[in-house]
C-alpha positions as a printed NumPy array, in Angstrom:
array([[-33.431, -44.923,  -3.669],
       [-35.206, -42.148,  -5.471],
       [-35.293, -42.029,  -9.248],
       [-37.039, -39.242, -11.143],
       [-38.85 , -38.245,  -7.971],
       [-40.237, -41.766,  -7.426],
       [-39.111, -44.2  ,  -4.789],
       [-37.515, -47.433,  -6.023],
       [-36.851, -50.597,  -4.002],
       [-33.98 , -51.833,  -6.195],
       [-30.875, -52.833,  -4.216],
       [-27.533, -51.771,  -5.578],
       [-23.98 , -51.308,  -4.404],
       [-23.458, -47.614,  -3.718],
       [-20.173, -47.622,  -1.78 ],
       [-17.043, -49.778,  -1.837],
       [-13.848, -48.421,  -0.357],
       [-11.119, -49.052,   2.21 ],
       [-10.532, -47.103,   5.424],
       [ -7.014, -47.174,   6.862],
       [ -6.078, -46.419,  10.473],
       [ -3.089, -46.618,  12.761],
       [ -3.171, -49.847,  14.772],
       [ -2.482, -48.102,  18.098],
       [ -5.623, -45.931,  17.948],
       [ -8.456, -46.935,  20.301],
       [-11.194, -45.08 ,  18.433],
       [-11.484, -44.423,  14.707],
       [-14.223, -42.478,  12.972],
       [-15.061, -42.508,   9.275],
       [-17.852, -40.75 ,   7.429],
       [-19.522, -41.823,   4.198],
       [-21.786, -39.243,   2.589],
       [-24.082, -39.564,  -0.416],
       [-25.337, -36.702,  -2.614],
       [-28.959, -37.865,  -2.194],
       [-30.853, -39.67 ,   0.596],
       [-30.425, -43.459,   0.568],
       [-32.201, -46.305,   2.316],
       [-29.765, -48.794,   3.816],
       [-30.912, -52.395,   3.582],
       [-27.559, -54.149,   3.997],
       [-23.998, -53.431,   5.071],
       [-21.21 , -55.877,   4.226],
       [-17.617, -55.915,   5.387],
       [-15.558, -57.706,   2.76 ],
       [-12.881, -59.989,   4.26 ],
       [ -9.232, -59.579,   3.276],
       [ -8.631, -61.129,  -0.148],
       [-12.302, -61.924,  -0.897],
       [-13.365, -61.186,  -4.482],
       [-16.254, -58.827,  -5.118],
       [-17.825, -58.574,  -8.548],
       [-20.115, -55.641,  -9.272],
       [-20.585, -52.79 , -11.707],
       [-17.598, -50.783, -10.504],
       [-16.331, -47.811, -12.468],
       [-13.474, -49.285, -14.445],
       [-15.21 , -52.678, -14.319],
       [-14.198, -56.081, -13.084],
       [-13.517, -57.588,  -9.696],
       [-12.104, -55.982,  -6.585],
       [-10.492, -57.569,  -3.557],
       [-11.472, -57.   ,   0.044],
       [ -8.852, -55.323,   2.21 ],
       [-10.33 , -55.672,   5.711],
       [ -7.577, -55.756,   8.299],
       [ -7.374, -56.522,  11.22 ],
       [ -9.498, -59.641,  11.152],
       [-11.223, -58.772,  14.472],
       [-12.776, -55.492,  15.621],
       [-15.933, -53.948,  17.035],
       [-17.864, -51.655,  14.712],
       [-20.83 , -49.322,  15.109],
       [-22.937, -47.735,  12.366],
       [-24.84 , -44.453,  12.618],
       [-27.166, -42.642,  10.215],
       [-28.484, -39.135,   9.814],
       [-32.253, -39.598,  10.137],
       [-33.666, -37.34 ,   7.415],
       [-37.232, -37.868,   8.627],
       [-36.445, -35.562,  11.563],
       [-35.937, -32.109,  10.069],
       [-34.144, -30.613,  13.051],
       [-31.901, -33.607,  13.8  ],
       [-28.243, -32.59 ,  13.901],
       [-26.943, -35.794,  15.454],
       [-26.535, -39.316,  14.184],
       [-28.892, -42.121,  15.196],
       [-27.447, -45.581,  15.964],
       [-28.122, -48.061,  13.156],
       [-26.397, -51.093,  14.639],
       [-23.159, -52.585,  15.925],
       [-21.415, -55.92 ,  15.999],
       [-18.078, -57.617,  16.581],
       [-16.384, -58.513,  13.299],
       [-14.35 , -61.721,  13.516],
       [-13.199, -63.289,  10.303]])
């Protein structure tokens, strides 16, 4: 994270949302963009019905809505350290099974 031009190592929740897809689709793609560069230190998939408490706009708790309970997922990033990069670099993948 960059604050006032200086790098900060503070972890904070910067995205919490739900993606919905048709069940018969083999491949689904979703894109999350941020207005400024971010350093990703952790990605969490919140299980269906699990409570999450954080400083959300509007306050309070939110419930996870992950469904189905099993799927394979891959994460990619735009590597900003490579000025001419126009493709995404693999960040990681795993099989989610709640």
